C-alpha positions, -999 to +999 in steps of 0.1 A: -326-114+294-291-103+297-292-112+336-306-145+328-279-154+301-253-144+327-268-166+354-269-196+328-233-191+317-220-186+354-238-219+364-223-236+335-188-223+343-190-233+379-203-268+372-176-272+344-150-262+368-160-289+393-159-316+366-126-306+351-106-295+382-102-260+371-099-234+398-124-204+406-111-172+420-132-143+432-114-111+436-081-130+436-091-155+464-094-191+455-128-203+461-128-236+442-158-257+455-179-227+463-216-238+460-250-220+462-239-184+455-253-158+432-228-131+420-243-100+405-225-071+389-193-088+381-171-096+352-159-133+345-126-141+327-114-177+317-075-179+315-056-201+293-055-230+318-093-229+322-094-212+356-122-189+362-116-154+374-145-134+389-140-097+394-170-087+419-165-054+434-195-060+458-181-092+471-155-094+500-138-127+505-127-133+540-097-157+547-083-170+579-048-168+570-035-148+599-018-171+624-015-162+661+018-148+670+022-171+701+022-210+703-008-223+722-012-254+744-041-270+764-035-290+796-061-313+811-058-327+846-082-346+868-079-353+906-083-391+901-083-412+869-115-415+849-128-448+835-135-433+801-118-407+779-121-368+784-124-356+748-113-321+739-124-302+707-111-268+693-134-250+670-156-281+663-127-305+657-116-331+681-079-323+689-070-347+716-081-366+749-071-373+783-070-411+781-090-433+807-069-441+836-046-410+831-045-380+854-031-353+829-023-345+793-008-318+775-021-309+738-002-286+714-028-267+695-005-257+666-020-247+636-055-257+648-059-223+667-068-193+649-061-156+656-090-142+674-118-161+693-116-199+695-138-223+713-128-253+733-153-280+740-150-310+762-171-342+768-167-371+794-189-401+801-205-404+835-183-411+866-198-431+895-178-410+920-172-371+912-139-364+897-128-328+895-111-316+862-092-285+852-086-274+817-058-247+813-054-230+779-025-207+773+008-199+755+039-218+757+076-218+747+095-251+745+129-251+761+144-286+755+122-312+773+105-284+793+077-260+785+072-225+800+034-223+801+014-190+806-023-197+813-048-176+792-080-193+805-090-218+830-121-240+831-128-262+861-156-286+869-165-322+880-173-352+861-203-369+879-229-394+873-242-373+842-207-369+827-193-336+820-197-314+787-194-277+780-174-251+762-156-219+767-138-192+745-104-179+745-087-153+724-054-161+706-033-130+698 
């Protein structure tokens, strides 16, 4: 009965938080907007502003607040211009493209790269004649109008009558 009561109270608190804009914290980490979770063996405190603080010793909150220590860039080049865009994604988000008719582009990854494993994906529509491409991912230091670029990983291939699509990993330190 006590467990059922707690579950009802927790559900009401979580739904009230989303309606009134209060924030929810689990073990000090802001998890406002969390859904479909069951938390057992915890204590719940509501502060003076209506924020909900849950202390759950059995729950570990993982945050990706660590940023890489280096600046990362991605360079895309083709041996002849494509008739369509060559789209690049990082960790599931489109971050840039090599425009149709262009032969090269440089994309600064900025805060889109995370420390540890990252996945680069690419996609291009078919090309009547094969066009070779090269994707270089690496670190860089801007000095005025120049960039000192050190490659970390390289992906090469060709866009042909089926197009080109794929992905590869690189590790950001």
